[in-house]
N, C-alpha and C positions, 0 to 999 in steps of 0.2 A: 736178579729177576726169574722168577721161576715159570714163566714161560718163554719158550724158544721162538715164537714167531711176534709179531710187531703189531704194534696199536694201530686199529684204523682209525681214520677221522672224515666223516662226511659232515658237512657246512650244511645245514637247513637253512635256505635263502627265502624268505617271503620278503616282500619290497616292503622296509620300513621296519621291519621286523614280525616276530609272532604276538609280541601282545598287540591286543586290539585296538587301544588308544596311542601307541607308540608313535605315529605320526604327528602327534602333536607337539613332543617334544621340540623346542627350537633350533636343535642340532641334527635331527632326522628329516632328511629332505618329505616333502609330503608328495611330491609326485615321483617317489623312488620306481613305482609301478612301469613307468614310460620313460624315464630317465637313463640313457644308454651309460651316461658319463658314472653315474651310480653304481650300474650293474659292475661296469669293467672295474672300477675302483674296488668294489667287493669281492667279486672275483679273483681279482690280482694280490687281494690281501689275503684270501684264502690259501692262493697257492703259495705266495710266500710264506703260510702258516703251515704249509706241508701236508694239508687235507687231501685227500685220496679222491674225494668229487665233490663237486658242489649237488646239492640234491631240491630242484626245484618243486614244491607242490603247485596242485593248479586243481580247481574247479570248473563247470561248464555252464555256473550260474550267479549269478548275484545271491549270498546266503539267504538274504533276509526278505520277503515282500513286505513287509512294513517300513512305507518310505522315512518315519520317522526316525527308526533305528539305522536304516542303510545310508543315513546320509550323514548320521554322527559315526557310524561305525567306519566307514570307509574302506573296508578291505575286500579284493575282490573287486571294486566299484572301477578299478583303472589301472589294468594290469595287461601288459602286453603277452602274447603265447609264448612259453617258457622254450618250448621247441625252437621256435624263431630265433629268441633272446639266445638259447644256446646255440645256435648257428652263425648268430653273428659273434660270439665268444670265443667259438672256436679257433678263429686264426688270432685272436688277441689273447688267449693263452699257451702253455707251450705242456703242462704236464699233467693240470688236474682234470678229474673227469667230469663228465656233465651228464648227470642222470636227472631225467625228465619225467613229470607224473603224465601218465597219460590212462582214459580209461578205456576196458572193454566193451563197455555197457554203450558208447556210445560213440565207438569208432567200430569200423570195419577190422576186419585181420590184414589185409591187402595195406590199407591206409598204414596200420602199424608196421607193419614189416618193411613199407616203404620209406616211412617218417624215420624209423631208428636206425636200419641200414645207411641212408644217407648222411645222419649224425655220426654214425661210425666212421664213415667214408672220410667226411669234410675234417672231422676232428681227429684222423689217424688212430683210431682205436680207443676214442676215450668217453663212449656213448654208453650211458644206462639207463635201463626203463625201469620206473616205479610203476608195477602193474597194481591197477586198482578198478574197483568195481564202481566208483560213483556213491555217493551218500543219500539224496534227497528227491523229492517231486518235483523241486526247482529245476534240475538240471534235466526231468522228463520232461517237462513242459517247453523247455525250448529244442525238443527233437520231436515234437508231434505225439506224446505219449500222455495220458491224464495221471497215469502214477509210475512212479519207480520201481523195478521189477522186485519181485520178492527174494527175499536172502540167498535162496538155496537156487534160484533161478540165473540169479546173478554169479554165484559160483559157478555153475556148471556151466553157462555162458563164456566166464574166463578162461577156465579149463580149456574146452574146445578154441578159445581164440587162441591162446598159448599154443597149444597144438601146431595149427595152421600157420601162424605166425613164424614157428621154428622153421616147418616144413617149406615155408618162401623164402626165409635166410638160405636155405638150401637148395635153391634152385640151380643154381650151379655147383661143381664141385671146385674146390679152392685153385686147381690148375686149370679150369675150364677154358678160361681167356687165354688167346695167345697174339692178339694185337700183331698177327704175322701179315706186314705190307705188302712182301714180295708174294707170298700164295695168296693174298687176297682173303685169310680166313682169320675174324675175329674172334671165334671161341670153338671151341669141339663140339660137333653136336651130340657126340657120344657122352657128353659128359654136363648135359643139362638137362633137369629133373623138375615135373610139375608136381605139385602136390594133388591135383584132378580130386579135392575132399568131397566129400559128401557126407554132411553129418546132422545133427539135431538142428543146430541154430545157422550154419555157414554152408555153403556152394561157393566152392573158389577152383578155380582151374589152376592157375598159376600159369607159368612161372613168374616170378619177380624180373620187371626190369630192370636188375641192377646184380653185380656179381655178390658175392658172399661176403658180409661184413670182415673187415680186417681181424676183430675178436672172435670170427666164427658166429656167434653170437653175442650181442651185446649184454652187458652185467644187467642182471633181473633182479630188481628191490620188490619187496612187498612187506604188505603190513597186518594182514590178517589177525586178529586175535579170538574169533568164534572158532567152535570146534572147526569148522568147513573153512574158515579161512586158514587155520593153522596147518590144516591139511592141505591145501592149494599151496601155502609157502614153501610146507617141507618138500613137495613134488618139485617145484620151478625154482624157487627163489636162490639167488645167489647170497644175498643180503637180506636180511629182515630187521625193519623198525618196529618197535616195541615201546609202548610206554609202560613202565615199571620201575616205581620209586624205591620199592624195597628189594635189598640185593638177595637175600634167600630167595625170593620167590623167581628172582631174576636167572639164578642160577639151578633152578628148576626147570622153569621154562626153556632156558638154552638147552640143558639135557636132553629135555621132554621132545623139542626139535630135532635135535640130531638121531635121537634113537626113532622117530618116525619118518625120519629122511631115509634112515636105513631100513626101516619096515617096507616103505613104499618102492624101494630097491636101488636108490642111490647108492652109487661105489665112491663119492667122493668123502669128502669130511661132514657134508651138509652143508646147507647156509652160516653165514657169518652173523653174529647176533649181535645189534648195534642199536641198545635202548638210546630212547630220547635224553638229551641231557641239555634242559633248556639253564643257561650259566650266564651269571652277572659276576665277572671276577673285579677284582680290584686289586690295588697295591698292597692294601690291608682290607679287614673284614669290615673298619667300619668307612670305607670309603667306598666299597661295594654296597653296604647297606644302604646309604646313602643315595647310590643312584638307583637303587631299587625303589627307594622312597619316591624317588622322584617321578619315576613311571607311574607307580601305582597312584599317585596324585593326579592323574591322567582321567584316572578312570572313570567312567560317566554309568549309573546303577541301572539304566535302561539296556545300555549295551553290553554291559554283564546279565543280564536277565538273560537277552538276545544269544548272548554266547552260551548261556546254561541251554538254553532252548535249541540253539543247533546240536550240539552232543546230546541231550536228553532224547532228541527227537519228537519233542512235542513243547507246546506253546508253555513255556514258564512264565510270561510276560505278567501273569496274574498271581504269581505265587507271594506269599508274605515273606519278605526279605529275613525276617527274623524269627520265622518259625520251621521245625524240620520239614525237610524235603516230603512233599504227599505222594500219596500213591500214583504210579505214572499210568496212563491209557496204553495201548496197543500201540505198537510204532513198526513201521519198516525200515525204521533208520538204521545206521550203525550198532549194531548188539555191543559189540567190544565196548566201546565209549560208553553207552547207557548201563550196561552190568557194572562196569568200572566205578562209574559216579555214585550209582545207588550203592553199592556195596563200602564206598569212602565214606559216605553219609550216614550210612547206619552204623559201620564199626567206630566212626569218632564221634557218634552223634553231633552233626554238623547241621547249622540252620544252612537255610537258602543261600542267604549271603555269604556266609563262609564257605560253602561249596562253592559258587561262583567265583569268589576271589582265590581257592584253590584252584580252580582250573584254569582261569585268566592268569594265575601264576606257575600252574602246571609243575607242582614240586621243582619251581627255580633253586638252584645252587647259587647261593649267594656268600660268597665268602675270596679270601686272598687268594693270590694265585699257588701259594704253598697247600690251600685247604682243597682247591680245586683239583690242584693235581693228586694229592693224596686220595680223594675220593677215585679218581678217574684209576689210580695205580690199584687199589684195593678190588675194586671190581673187576679190573681187566686180569689180574693175578689167580681171583679166585674163580675166575671163569664165570663170572656174573655175566661178562659181554667179550665179545672180540674187538669193540672200539664201542664209540658213543657217534650219534647222531648228536652233533654241537646245534642247537637252536638259539642264537642270539634273539632274545627279546625286543631288542630295539638297533638298529643298523644306520650307519656303520660302527657305530661306537662299542657296543659289545664284542664283535667280532674284532674291531681291533684291540679292544683289551686282552681276548683271549690269545691272539696270536704273539702280541708284543708281551704279555705276562706270565700265560699259562702254556704257551709251546717251548720256550726256551727252558723252564722245568721239566716238562715230561721227557725234552730233550737230554737233559743233564739225568734223568734217571733213566737214560736207554731204552725209552719206551719206545720211541718214532724210528722208522727206517728211515736210513738215505734215501734221497731221492737220485733218480736214474733218469736221463733225457732220454726219450723216446720210447719210454715204457708205454705200452698198453694197458687200460685201466685194470684188467685181468690180471695183467703182471703187476702193478702196484698191490692189490690187492690178496695176492698168492693164490688166484685161481687158475684153475688149468683151463687150455684152450678145447672148448666142445668138438669133437670130432664129427665130420658131415654125414649128414644120415643118409645117404643115397637110397632112393625107393629102387625096384626091381628092373623098370622100365623107364627108358628117356622120355624126355618131354615132348620132343620131335616125332615119336612114334605115333601112328594112326592111332585112335580111342579103339 
């Protein structure tokens, strides 16, 4: 093997799977979003498969305002809060990380700092935060806002939020808490620090009512693909999730990300690059293709167009299915998703139907365990990826097959790192523990 480090694996867990109509398969629990037994089964399977972390997406609204679409689509309609789910899974798992999506647009920094520091303590240092800025107006409407903030504003708020959250995590020095019953001193007052932040978007005094997280800072994941999003990721992220099916472009993206991180003053290796890998593995290619055919047979044309609308950031319900993609109106939705789809449609001369099917399939890798392992190894050894965000299109079956069929093949090739009990998530990923950044004055001093 040409690389000296190990392959990182992240399991992207959407209830029932990532495919919009996966819940219609007989073997998929339709109530997976609220069923604890299913969540435990999936988490334990991923842990058995030596995944480094579970990765839970989230949204703060149902994606569809059209009830005809919403009741057919189902996703995000009956799903528990992933942060609460992760807290419940923490004592039921031992080594796997728990990375949760949370928005800087619709959460305050104090909430975010408290949520993730709490999860890090409860899990013994296995927490991760997928930092997002949210996507659509439907989320804004749940928070008393007429429109989702503009792209540049979302990123500026995210940067400030991240900085405040990190300062709140550093409210106490690592050795601040004495728990000295004899002297009656809970903590050393010289080792508590408050942000007293005054910025463009936030005013936060602090300190946080919680000792420093076991990892110093929970692992930060990010998925920005626009120029501003890439800059944010290069500055703050430990892991970068990306959607890129072309290996040469992935090599370029990973290198550019590391270079940008260095330009921004980072002294570590920069973010780990973990492209999405939607995968349907089988014992043979034929078995895998049969599974994919069964999955695609559940698709509803209206839901396909609704999914496309979501990623394009405009209403595609009136688009002619068998015509080329028409010009799109201006949108405040995610630019990275829209730009990618428009470029693919143009480059490959796709009809709307073909583009919708491709998006639903999301460049799914369908093949035997050996073929899937070959793909993973090639991308890893050519530095197109430091690992993968594995996305099962249906659960639990696709994850079961990956763990039972692909993981042994990856292990046989020496790509996986041995599991060491008691490690924190940063240790598993080969990341350093951030030093405490103490401000000049104590939090208990007078202003």
